[in-house]
DOMINU-990602 format. One record per residue (C-alpha): z, y, x. Coordinates in steps of 0.02 Angstrom, whole numbers, plus 50000, padded with zeros to 5 digits. Example, Ala and Ser with C-alpha at 12.3 -4.5 7.8 and 13.67 -1.06 7.14 Angstrom:
! DOMINU-990602
503904977550615
503574994750684
END
This chain:
! DOMINU-990602
499995000049999
499525017150066
500535032850062
500905038249884
500685056249822
502265067049824
502205069649635
502085050949607
503615047749714
504545061249616
504095053049451
504555035649515
506295042049556
506435049249381
505815033049304
507105022949401
508505034349343
507965031649163
507715012949186
509465011049261
510175019349107
509145007848995
509754992849094
511554998449078
511264999648890
510654981448890
508824986048860
507784972548945
506004978948915
505154995648891
503405001048842
502425014048940
502405025548790
504305024548778
504525029248960
503235042848940
504145050148790
505795050748888
504935060649026
503805071748920
502215065048999
500795053948940
500825035048934
499225035349037
500155044249177
501565031549172
500345017049180
499395025249321
500985027749424
501575009949396
499855002849440
499915012749602
501455003049658
500634986449617
501634981749465
500884975549303
501414965249153
500534954349028
502034954148914
501764961448739
503534968048745
503194979748889
503844981349065
505334971149122
506644984649154
507564975449293
505964970049381
505274987749376
506904994749446
506774982649591
504934986449624
505275005249628
506765002249740
505664992649863
504485007749869
505765021649884
507225013749975
507325007850154
507944990650196
509574996250273
509775012850187
509775030850248
511195042750286
511195061150241
512255076250285
512665092150191
512635107950296
513685121350209
515045115350091
515175129949973
515115127549783
513335120649787
513635108949932
515215102249853
514345099649687
512905090149766
514095079049866
515195075449715
513735071749601
512645061349718
513815049749811
513895032749729
512275035249633
511205025349757
511685010949871
510305014449996
510585033150015
512275040850058
513005057450109
514095052850257
514515069650337
514765088050294
514655102650414
515405119850392
516065134850490
517625137450384
519165131450482
520045128050317
518755114650276
518385107150447
519165090050481
519605088050298
518895075550173
517965084450037
517295074949888
517555059049985
516615064750142
517325071150307
516895089050354
516455092550536
516275108950633
514525115250658
514625113550846
514805094650827
513235092750723
512115084950854
513405072350906
513925067350730
512115065850671
511725053950813
513355043950798
513215042050609
511345038750612
510965053250495
509115055750458
509185068450315
509945085750313
510325095250154
510445114050179
511605124250070
511995137450202
511755156250183
509905160650192
510055169850357
510715154050441
509405141950374
508135143350517
509375140850656
510225126250568
508515118250543
508155119450729
509795110850765
509435097150641
507715093650714
508425093650891
509705080750835
508305069350771
508385072450582
506735067150499
506955074850324
507625091250264
508045096750086
508155115750084
509165123649944
509135140850026
507945154949981
507265155450160
505555146750184
505665135150333
504475128850464
504705111350531
503845100350658
502485088150598
503645073250612
504915080850490
504715080350301
505265096250213
505685098350028
506155115949972
507005120649809
507355138649768
508465140049613
508095158549593
506215155649589
506445141249466
507535151749352
506325166349359
504905154449316
505875148749163
506255166949118
504415171449130
503905158049007
505335162348891
504635180048892
502915173748842
503655164148697
504685178948637
503205190748650
END
């Protein structure tokens, strides 16, 4: 299987989250149109995404929920799992750590970094907080390959350089500062202000 499109990977993650809930509710099978309805997309799109990962079914009762969860897991997850770190444990960093840990067995937040001496060397939301000057050492020792940035915007670029120097291969940027990374690092950027303003714009169109 070749490299999948970014949007497909995003939808597969969303499908798995829905399927896990279905499985927890004892639902064993699901039709493409049901999954599509839950994600506000077309059944054609769902079928196309699932065909891309090599899964199909001849059953008239739809996709096997557990089997599809496993197939998506084989695509998204690594065999031994990946470790991530939060850089900047303010309100957003704490919320991400609290919400995410325990949600996936193959992806864990194992370290937090901050400059606040009141937070350093303490366990916050179940994860130890380290000083920023120990970042390179901890990243290497804990085999951390993903950095999640929730630092002040003015610090984002320098922290990114440190992360790349330490060997991190993926960065999720929650700051409003656009980042540049080396070709061997995957960057995902999410600006909440831009997203909110986008929503506000379309609300304005509806109200007008």
